C-alpha positions, 0 to 999 in steps of 0.5 A: 413291364417296362414300357420305355425301351432302352438297353440300359433298362436292364440296370433298373431297378436293382434289388436290395443292397443287403443288410438285415432290417433294424429291429428297433424301429425307433432307431432304424434309419428310413428305408429308401429307394433311389431312382434316376429317370433320364432321356436316353436319346438326349443322353446319347446325342450330348454324348455324341457331341462331347458335351462336357456338361452332360453326365453319364446316367450311371454317374448321375445315379451314383451322385444321387445315391451319395446325396441320399446316404449324406442324410443316413438313408437305408438304401434298399433299391436303386436303379435307372428309369429311361424315359421315352417321353415324360408323362405330365402326371406321373413322369414315368409310364404305367408299366414302370410305375407298377414295377416300382410299386411291387418292389417298394411294397416287397421291400417295405420302402418308406421313401423314394427319391426321384433325382428329377425336378418333380412338379407338385402334381407329379410328386403328389400322384407318385405318392399316391400311386407308390403308397410312399413319401416321394422326394425330388432332387431339390427336396433331397438337397433341402433335407441335406442343408437342413441337417447340416446348417449349424450357424443361425445364418445357415439355418435361416438360409436353409429355412428360407429356401425350404419355405420357398420350395414348399409354398408351391406344394401346399396342396399336398398337405391338404388332399384330405379336405375338399377344396370346393363345395356349394355355398355362398360366393365367398366361401370355399371349401375347408381345404381351400381356406387352410391352404390360403391361411398356410400360404399367408403364414409361410409368406409372413415367415419368408419376409421375416427371414429376408429381413433378418438375413438383411442384417446378416448381410449388413454385418458381413459388410462391416466385417469385409470393411474391417478386413479391407482396413487391415488390409488382408486380401480374401482368397475364396475356395469354390468347387463342386461338392466333395472336391476336397476344399475343406481338406485343402483348407485344413492343409493351408490353415492348420484348422480343424474344419470337418472334412469327410468323403461326403457330399455337402460336408461343409455348409457354414463358411469358415474364414482363417488368416494365413501367412503366405511364404512370401510374407503376405497375409491373407483371409482364406474362405472355405465355402459350401460346395456346388452341385449340378442342378442346384435349386435356384432358391438355394443359390438366392438364399445362400447369396449372402454367404457367397458374396464372400466369393463375389468379393474375393481377391482370388478365387481358388476353383478346386476340382476333384481331378480323379473323378470321372465327371470332373469336366462336367463338375467344373461346368456346373460350378461355372454355371452357378458362379455365373448366376452369382455374377462372376464370369470366370472367363472374364475374371480368369486373372483372379481364378486359379484352377486347383486340380485336387486329389492327385494322390488317387491318380494312377502313377502312370497318369501323374506326369500326363496330368502335370503336363496338361495342368501346365498347358492350361491358360493360365496354368492349373496347379496339380495338387493333393490336400492329403499328401501336400503335393503342390501346395507350395507351388499353389501358395506361390501362385496366390501370392503372384495373383494377389492385387495391390502389391504396395511398395517394397522398401528397406528400413533400417532400425536400431536395436532400441526400436523393438516395438517398431520392428514388432509393428512392421511384422504386425502391419506390413509383410516383412519378407527379409531381415538382415542383422548388421554387425552394429546391432541394427536390423534392415527389414524389407517389407511391403506396405500399402500407401496408408501403412507407408504414411504411418511408418513415415510418421513413426520414423519422424518421431524417433529421428534418423538416428534410430531408424530410417528408410534406405534409399539409393535411387532405386525405382520407387516400387523397390527401394534398396541400398546399403544401410547407413552405418 
C-alpha cells in the first residue's frame, strides 16, 4: 500500500473518470493517468508562511489535468502522491509504485503524466515499472506547444526546445542495445555508437534551427524599426495561461484570435493596430501565456517572440482574478518576466495590472474587489473581457501611461486642404475638430518632432492663407488660440 504518510493520501489515486472505451482504436484518444507528486511538509510549511508562490496540491493537480486535456488525452485516473522523501531511482516509493502499476494495468492506461521534473533515469525506470509511457511536466508542455504552433517561427521554437530537452534522454531510446562490450579499445557497444550518432545529429539540427531563428529575430527587429518610424507605441499583453488575454485582445481590437477556456490556446503572437478613444494609435500584441515551472528551454526558445514584451512601451499584466490561485499565478508571471530581464518592480510605471474575469466574481464581492484594485499602487483595472466592464478605464489608463506624448497643436485649414486633413488623421493623433462658420476646420492634433517638421514644411508650401498653426502664446506643449478668420 501507500508508504508515504499524509492525510491527503486518501485523495490518491482516484478511479476512472467515466465514459466507455472507444471501439475504434485508430480514432480513440490515448488513455492516460495524471498524478501530482508533492512534499506534504514543504506544502504545509509554505502555507503557514503564506507564500503566495506555492499552490495548494489540489489546484496544481487540476492544472496538470487541464494540461493533459489540452492535447485531448482520455484521462482515466488522477491523484495526488504525497512524498515522504524523493527516491533517486523512481521518485516514488515501492508501495505506491505497486499500487499505480495495478491500477494502470486494470484501466489499460497507455500514458502516465507525472507533474514533476523527472530525471532521465527516473523517467526510464518508471516506464519499465509501470509498463506505460511516462511524460513529466516539461514533456507534456512541449507536446502541447508542438500541437499548437502554427507559424514557421513557432514550430522552430518548439522544435528547438524539444530537441534540447530530448538530447539528455537519448539513452532511453536505445536501452535494447548493449552500451558496452569487449573489443578493441576504441570500439564501444552498438548502443553507445547509436547514441553518439543521434546526439551529433540533434546537435547539428539545433545549430541549424538557431541560425534560422536568428533571421527571425532580424526580421522582427526590422518590423519593430518600421513601427518605431510610424511611430506606434507597442502595448503587450502578458499573463498566466488561460487568464483571458486573447479574449481581451479580441474585445479591444475586434480581431478573431482563437480564445478558448483552454491552457495555451494562444501560442503564435498576434499584433493589431488599435486607435484609442484619445485618438492615439497603438500596436497591441497578444503573446503566449506563462505557467508555473515553465521549462527553461522554452523560455530561451521563445525569447525572440517575447522580445515584443521586452521592447513594449506598456505591459498589460492580465490576471484571472476569479481564480483561487491568482496571486500565485501572478508570482509565476513575474518570475518568467524577470528571466527575460523585465523587473516589474522597476518597470511599474509601464505595467498595468488588469484584473480580468470580474464577471465570474460573486456580486457581493464585486465592490470589494473594485476597492482593492483602486487601492493598489499603481491602481489595477477591474475588468471583464466578456462583458466589456472596465475596458474604457483600461484604454484611458493606457493612453495616460504611453511615453513620448509629443506636442499638441491646433491647425486651421481652409476647405481646399482636404489632403492635408487626411494626412493629419493618418500621421498624427487628431483629438478634436471644430468646423467654423467660414468653412475652415480647426484640428487639435498630437505630433512628435519629426511629424511636426513635416507639417511645417507642408504648411510652408500652401501658405498661411490656406492653413496655419494657431498660436496665442500658450506653452509650447499646448498651443491654442482663436483661429484666424
